[in-house]
C-alpha positions in Angstrom: 4.2 -40.8 -15.1 5.9 -41.0 -11.7 5.6 -38.2 -9.1 8.4 -38.2 -6.6 9.8 -35.7 -4.2 12.7 -33.6 -5.5 16.1 -34.1 -4.1 18.9 -31.7 -3.4 18.7 -30.6 0.2 20.5 -27.9 2.1 23.3 -27.4 -0.4 21.0 -26.9 -3.3 19.0 -24.3 -1.4 22.1 -22.5 -0.3 23.4 -22.3 -3.9 20.1 -21.1 -5.3 20.3 -18.2 -2.8 23.9 -17.4 -3.8 22.8 -17.4 -7.5 20.1 -14.9 -6.7 22.4 -12.6 -4.7 25.3 -12.9 -7.2 23.3 -10.8 -9.7 23.1 -7.9 -7.2 26.9 -7.9 -6.4 28.3 -6.2 -3.4 26.0 -4.0 -1.4 27.8 -1.1 0.4 26.9 2.2 1.9 27.6 4.0 -1.4 24.9 2.0 -3.2 22.4 2.4 -0.4 23.0 6.2 -0.5 22.5 6.2 -4.3 19.2 4.4 -3.9 18.1 6.7 -1.1 18.9 9.9 -2.8 17.8 9.1 -6.4 14.5 7.3 -5.7 12.8 9.4 -3.0 9.2 8.5 -3.9 10.0 4.8 -4.1 11.7 5.0 -0.7 8.5 6.7 0.6 6.3 3.9 -0.8 8.4 1.2 0.9 8.4 3.0 4.2 4.7 3.5 4.1 3.9 -0.1 3.3 6.4 -1.3 5.9 5.1 1.0 8.6 8.7 2.1 9.4 10.0 5.5 8.7 13.8 5.2 8.1 15.1 6.2 4.7 18.5 4.4 5.1 16.8 1.1 6.1 14.3 1.4 3.3 17.1 2.0 0.8 19.1 -0.9 2.2 16.0 -3.2 1.9 15.5 -2.1 -1.7 19.2 -2.7 -2.6 19.2 -6.1 -0.8 16.0 -7.2 -2.6 17.2 -6.0 -6.0 14.3 -3.6 -6.3 11.6 -6.2 -5.5 9.1 -4.1 -3.6 7.4 -6.9 -1.8 10.6 -8.4 -0.6 11.8 -5.0 0.6 8.6 -4.4 2.5 8.9 -7.9 4.1 12.5 -7.2 5.1 11.6 -3.9 6.7 8.5 -5.3 8.6 10.6 -8.3 9.8 13.3 -5.9 11.1 10.7 -3.7 12.7 9.3 -6.5 14.8 12.7 -6.9 16.5 12.8 -3.3 17.8 11.4 -2.1 21.1 8.6 0.5 21.3 10.2 3.5 23.1 7.3 6.0 23.1 4.0 7.0 21.5 4.0 10.3 19.7 1.3 12.9 20.3 -1.5 13.2 17.8 -0.9 15.3 14.7 -3.5 17.7 13.4 -3.9 19.1 9.9 -3.2 22.6 11.1 0.2 21.7 12.6 1.5 20.0 9.4 4.5 21.7 7.7 2.8 21.7 4.3 4.6 21.5 1.0 1.6 20.9 -1.3 -2.1 21.4 -0.7 -4.8 21.4 -3.3 -8.6 21.0 -3.6 -10.6 20.0 -6.7 -13.9 20.9 -5.0 -13.3 24.6 -4.1 -11.1 27.1 -6.0 -10.7 29.6 -3.3 -10.0 27.6 -0.1 -8.8 29.1 3.1 -5.0 29.5 2.8 -5.2 29.1 -1.0 -4.1 26.4 -3.4 -0.4 25.4 -3.0 0.8 23.4 -6.0 4.1 22.3 -4.4 6.2 19.5 -6.1 4.1 17.8 -8.8 4.2 16.6 -12.4 0.5 17.0 -12.8 0.7 19.8 -15.4 3.9 18.7 -17.2 4.5 16.8 -20.4 5.8 13.2 -20.0 8.9 13.2 -22.1 11.6 10.6 -21.7 15.0 12.2 -21.4 16.7 9.9 -23.9 19.6 12.3 -24.2 20.9 10.9 -21.0 21.7 7.6 -22.7 23.8 9.6 -25.2 25.9 11.3 -22.5 23.8 14.4 -22.1 23.0 14.9 -18.4 19.4 15.8 -17.5 19.7 19.0 -15.5 16.5 20.3 -13.9 15.9 24.0 -14.1 16.4 25.8 -10.8 13.3 26.7 -8.7 12.5 30.4 -8.7 11.4 31.7 -5.3 7.8 32.8 -5.0 7.0 36.5 -4.7 4.8 35.7 -1.7 5.6 32.3 -0.2 2.6 30.4 1.1 2.4 29.9 4.9 4.1 26.7 6.0 1.0 25.7 8.0 -2.4 25.6 6.4 -5.9 25.4 7.9 -8.1 22.3 7.7 -10.5 22.6 4.8 -12.8 20.0 6.5 -12.9 22.2 9.6 -14.0 25.2 7.5 -16.6 23.0 5.8 -18.0 21.9 9.1 -18.3 25.6 10.2 -20.3 26.2 7.0 -22.6 23.2 7.7 -21.3 21.3 4.6 -19.8 18.4 6.4 -21.1 16.5 9.4 -19.1 17.0 12.6 -18.3 13.5 13.7 -17.6 13.2 17.4 -14.3 11.6 18.1 -13.8 9.4 21.1 -11.1 10.5 23.5 -8.6 7.6 23.8 -5.5 7.5 25.9 -2.3 7.2 23.7 -1.4 3.8 25.1 -5.0 2.5 24.4 -5.0 3.4 20.7 -5.6 0.1 18.8 -2.5 -1.1 17.0 -2.9 -3.3 13.9 0.7 -4.5 14.2 -0.2 -6.2 17.5 -3.8 -7.0 17.1 -5.7 -9.1 14.5 -7.9 -7.4 11.9 -11.4 -8.4 12.8 -14.7 -7.3 11.2 -16.5 -5.1 11.5 -13.1 -3.3 11.8 -12.3 -0.6 14.3 -11.9 2.8 12.6 -8.3 2.9 13.7 -7.6 -0.5 12.2 -9.2 0.5 8.9 -7.1 3.6 8.6 -3.9 1.8 9.7 -4.6 -1.0 7.1 -5.0 1.6 4.3 -1.9 3.4 5.5 0.3 0.3 5.0 -1.7 -1.3 2.2 -0.1 -2.2 -1.2 -0.2 0.9 -3.4 -1.0 -1.1 -6.6 -3.8 -3.1 -4.9 -5.4 0.1 -3.4 -5.2 1.8 -6.8 -6.8 -1.2 -8.6 -9.8 -1.4 -6.3 -10.1 2.3 -5.9 -10.1 2.6 -9.7 -12.9 0.0 -9.9 -15.0 2.3 -7.7 -14.2 5.3 -9.8 -15.3 3.5 -12.9 -18.7 2.7 -11.4 -18.3 -0.5 -9.4 -18.7 1.5 -6.2 -21.6 3.7 -5.0 -19.9 7.1 -4.9 -17.8 8.9 -7.5 -14.9 10.8 -5.7 -13.7 14.3 -6.1 -10.6 15.4 -4.2 -11.7 17.6 -1.3 -8.2 18.2 0.0 -4.8 16.6 -0.8 -1.7 17.3 1.2 2.0 16.5 1.1 3.6 17.6 4.3 6.0 17.0 7.1 4.7 16.0 10.5 6.4 16.9 13.7 7.0 13.8 15.9 6.4 15.0 19.4 7.0 12.6 22.3 7.1 13.0 26.0 10.3 12.4 27.9 10.1 10.2 31.0 10.9 13.3 32.9 7.7 14.9 31.6 9.1 17.3 29.0 7.5 17.1 25.5 10.1 17.5 22.7 10.4 17.0 18.9 12.2 13.9 17.7 12.2 15.2 14.1 9.9 15.3 11.1 8.5 12.6 8.9 7.0 13.1 5.4 3.3 12.3 5.3 0.6 12.5 2.7 -3.2 12.6 3.2 -6.3 12.8 1.1 -9.9 13.6 1.7 -12.4 12.8 -1.1 -16.1 13.6 -1.3 -19.0 13.0 -3.6 -22.5 14.5 -4.2 -23.9 15.1 -0.8 -27.2 13.9 0.6 -29.3 15.8 3.1 -27.4 19.0 2.5 -24.0 17.6 3.6 -20.9 16.2 1.9 -19.6 12.7 2.9 -15.9 12.4 3.3 -13.5 9.5 2.7 -10.0 9.7 4.2 -6.6 8.1 3.9 -3.1 9.0 5.1 0.3 7.3 5.0 3.9 7.8 5.8 5.9 9.3 2.9 4.6 11.1 -0.1 2.2 8.9 -2.1 -0.7 10.8 -3.7 -2.1 7.9 -5.8 -2.4 5.6 -2.8 -4.1 8.2 -0.5 -6.6 9.3 -3.2 -7.5 5.7 -4.1 -7.6 4.7 -0.4 -9.8 7.6 0.5 -12.1 6.6 -2.4 -12.4 3.1 -0.9 -13.1 4.6 2.5 -15.8 6.8 1.0 -17.5 3.9 -0.7 -17.3 1.3 2.1 -20.2 2.6 4.2 -22.9 1.5 1.8 -21.0 -1.3 0.0 -22.6 -4.6 -0.9 -21.1 -7.7 0.7 -19.6 -9.0 -2.6 -18.5 -5.6 -3.8 -14.8 -4.7 -4.3 -15.4 -1.6 -2.1 -16.6 -3.7 0.8 -14.3 -3.0 3.7 -13.6 -6.7 4.4 -12.7 -7.3 0.7 -10.4 -4.4 0.2 -8.6 -4.5 3.5 -7.8 -8.2 3.2 -6.8 -8.0 -0.4 -4.5 -5.0 -0.3 -2.2 -6.4 2.5 1.1 -6.6 0.6 3.1 -9.1 2.7 0.3 -11.5 3.3 -0.9 -11.4 -0.3 2.6 -11.8 -1.8 3.5 -14.5 0.6 0.3 -16.5 -0.3 1.2 -16.1 -4.0 4.8 -17.2 -3.4 3.8 -20.3 -1.5 2.4 -21.8 -4.7 6.0 -22.2 -5.9 6.8 -24.6 -3.0 6.4 -28.4 -3.4 2.8 -29.5 -3.6 3.6 -33.0 -4.8 1.6 -35.0 -2.3 -1.6 -33.0 -2.6 -1.4 -32.8 -6.4 -0.7 -36.6 -6.6 -3.9 -37.3 -4.6 -5.8 -35.1 -7.1 -4.4 -37.1 -10.0 -5.3 -40.3 -8.3 -8.9 -39.1 -7.8 -8.9 -38.0 -11.5 -7.8 -41.4 -12.7 -10.4 -43.2 -10.5 -13.1 -40.9 -11.9 -12.1 -41.7 -15.5 -12.1 -45.4 -14.8 -15.6 -45.2 -13.2 -16.9 -43.1 -16.1 -15.7 -45.5 -18.8 -18.5 -47.6 -20.4 -18.6 -51.2 -19.3 -18.6 -52.4 -22.9 -15.2 -50.7 -23.5 -13.8 -52.8 -20.6 -15.4 -56.2 -21.4 -14.8 -56.1 -25.2 -11.2 -55.2 -24.9 -9.9 -58.9 -25.1 -12.9 -60.4 -27.0 -11.8 -62.8 -29.8 -12.5 -61.8 -33.3 -14.4 -64.3 -35.5 -12.9 -65.2 -38.8 -15.2 -64.4 -41.8 -17.1 -67.4 -43.3 
């Protein structure tokens, strides 16, 4: 069998791209708006994994990629690198978050109370097949609460620290411009705490879930319970060159703290936060963070393992590259295989191949 390079060139490549885009048809602002308004949680996931909060751009990336999440994240990250950094926002504290949902599975009566907010946790999963028969699915209107929960809720971890249940970890004071930035610095191990949390914030949701689930099933060293879960909006406060601090708007954020059985009278905490509302990712990410401290080197909850293998653009790019031509390297492997087979063949098989056959007496 002959192994040769494929031929086609620039025109073939151009036509293959046209064939891919022909299936999507025309992309206009109306389609982008439909994607943005009808798929809010998918938009949040793309923005979080791309580290870029812009709902219109995320919707455009999804429409342009035909719904391929990895392609959409790649498009957004590539666009992000072309933009200048104008300012660095002030730190956001839990107490300052405009909270829509806040629950705890550890304590029933937490300061501020449980706020269920938007969730399907307690509902039946029934497919609205009537829509396919022309019956619109109309959600029931939300009834106002008799006593609305305060928009800003206290930190449960701060209350636990005051009770002596959680160790008070001293945080190093770092100037805003000196905060480590994973988008501009390589990920090295042992990783900086900032790099760990940034990696989890933009990690692939499915990858984080798979590895976090492995820890939950016993492949880690700590079984998680949700200490506090929040879906909220964070105020983006930046300083004007003239010195005035102002709000540039709000972004949706989610965060999770998980804990396990404490040792020495105190509860350990794992933490994860991301742009957009993505409860599954933050719970699984916090589980990995909780388990990483005492993880074995070859464990799925080892920090080096899960941070490297949940990076969506690098992982998908490495997988995709296997589709590209590998003719030369594979040909060399076949040559080596043939040589090995020849060397392993018995000498008798070679010498007796052309031996004359004696006629019977």
